[in-house]
C-alpha positions as CSV (number, residue, x, y, z in Angstrom):
1,M,27.2,1.0,6.2
2,I,23.5,1.0,5.4
3,K,21.7,3.7,7.5
4,N,18.0,3.6,6.4
5,L,15.7,2.9,3.5
6,H,15.7,5.8,1.1
7,H,12.9,5.0,-1.4
8,V,11.2,2.2,-3.3
9,V,10.2,2.6,-6.9
10,L,7.0,1.0,-8.1
11,F,6.0,1.0,-11.8
12,Y,2.4,1.6,-13.1
13,P,0.8,1.9,-16.5
14,D,-1.6,4.4,-15.0
15,V,0.3,6.5,-12.5
16,E,-2.6,8.8,-11.8
17,A,-4.8,5.9,-10.7
18,A,-2.0,4.7,-8.5
19,R,-1.6,8.2,-7.0
20,Q,-5.3,8.2,-6.2
21,W,-5.0,4.7,-4.6
22,F,-2.1,5.8,-2.4
23,E,-4.0,8.9,-1.3
24,A,-7.1,6.8,-0.5
25,V,-5.0,4.5,1.6
26,G,-3.7,7.4,3.6
27,F,-0.1,7.9,2.4
28,T,1.2,11.5,2.6
29,Y,1.9,13.0,-0.8
30,A,5.4,14.6,-1.0
31,R,5.8,15.9,-4.6
32,G,5.5,15.2,-8.3
33,Y,7.7,15.7,-11.3
34,R,7.2,14.7,-15.0
35,G,4.5,12.1,-14.3
36,M,6.2,10.7,-11.3
37,H,4.9,11.0,-7.7
38,W,6.5,10.5,-4.3
39,F,4.8,9.6,-1.0
40,T,6.5,9.6,2.4
41,I,6.6,6.6,4.6
42,G,8.4,7.4,7.8
43,D,11.9,8.7,6.8
44,A,11.7,6.9,3.4
45,E,9.6,7.5,0.3
46,I,7.7,5.5,-2.3
47,M,8.1,6.6,-5.9
48,L,5.4,5.9,-8.4
49,H,6.9,5.7,-11.9
50,P,5.1,5.5,-15.2
51,S,5.6,2.3,-17.2
52,E,4.0,1.0,-20.4
53,A,3.5,-2.3,-18.7
54,S,2.6,-3.1,-15.1
55,S,5.1,-5.1,-13.1
56,G,2.0,-7.1,-12.1
57,G,3.3,-7.2,-8.6
58,S,6.4,-9.1,-7.6
59,G,5.3,-11.8,-5.3
60,L,6.2,-9.8,-2.2
61,T,4.0,-8.0,0.3
62,I,5.0,-4.6,1.6
63,H,4.0,-4.3,5.3
64,V,3.3,-0.7,6.5
65,A,3.0,-0.1,10.2
66,V,-0.1,1.9,11.1
67,E,-1.1,3.5,14.5
68,D,-4.7,2.3,14.3
69,V,-5.5,-0.6,12.1
70,R,-9.3,-0.2,12.6
71,A,-9.2,3.4,11.5
72,S,-7.1,2.5,8.5
73,F,-9.5,-0.3,7.6
74,A,-12.5,2.1,7.8
75,R,-10.7,4.6,5.7
76,V,-9.9,2.3,2.8
77,V,-13.4,0.8,2.9
78,A,-14.9,4.3,2.8
79,A,-12.7,5.0,-0.3
80,G,-14.2,2.0,-2.1
81,L,-11.1,-0.3,-1.7
82,V,-11.6,-4.0,-0.8
83,P,-9.4,-5.3,2.1
84,F,-8.6,-9.0,2.1
85,D,-6.6,-11.6,3.9
86,H,-4.0,-13.5,1.9
87,Q,-5.1,-16.7,3.6
88,S,-8.5,-16.3,2.0
89,P,-7.9,-14.9,-1.5
90,G,-11.0,-13.5,-3.3
91,E,-12.9,-12.9,-0.1
92,G,-13.3,-9.4,1.4
93,L,-12.9,-8.8,5.1
94,A,-15.4,-7.3,7.6
95,E,-12.5,-6.3,9.9
96,P,-8.7,-6.7,10.2
97,V,-7.5,-10.2,11.1
98,T,-5.4,-11.1,14.2
99,R,-2.3,-13.2,13.4
100,P,-1.0,-15.9,15.7
101,W,1.9,-13.7,16.7
102,G,-0.4,-10.9,17.7
103,S,-0.3,-8.4,14.8
104,R,-3.7,-7.1,13.5
105,E,-3.7,-6.5,9.8
106,F,-5.4,-6.5,6.4
107,E,-4.1,-6.5,2.8
108,L,-4.8,-4.5,-0.3
109,Q,-3.7,-4.8,-3.9
110,D,-2.7,-1.6,-5.6
111,P,-3.4,-0.7,-9.3
112,G,-0.1,-2.2,-10.4
113,G,-0.7,-5.6,-8.7
114,H,1.6,-4.9,-5.7
115,L,0.4,-6.3,-2.4
116,W,0.3,-4.1,0.7
117,A,-0.4,-5.1,4.3
118,L,-1.4,-2.5,6.8
119,T,-0.3,-3.8,10.2
120,Q,-0.6,-2.8,13.8
121,D,1.5,-4.6,16.5
């Protein structure tokens, strides 16, 4: 029986740049070991793993629940990151978007090409 998500491994050619990105977004740093870094996300973790080649993303978007999407938006903008809406690629956002089902969110692309959506229901 599956209980919970344990961790997700994401591969990066520049793990330190990825670590800085995760810190800028607001993930909580857990630990590091031999060039790898772990961040907590609820009861699970995200592991940043060195790789000679980036995965270039995988065509999926990882949705992360946040308590205050406006505060998260302000944080990433202040850190120099560019939030966007997948429905308008290449265009930055001035604020999170409201989806037809009621969620407010925005997306980011990390240094390895993975897509992240910060979402508030």
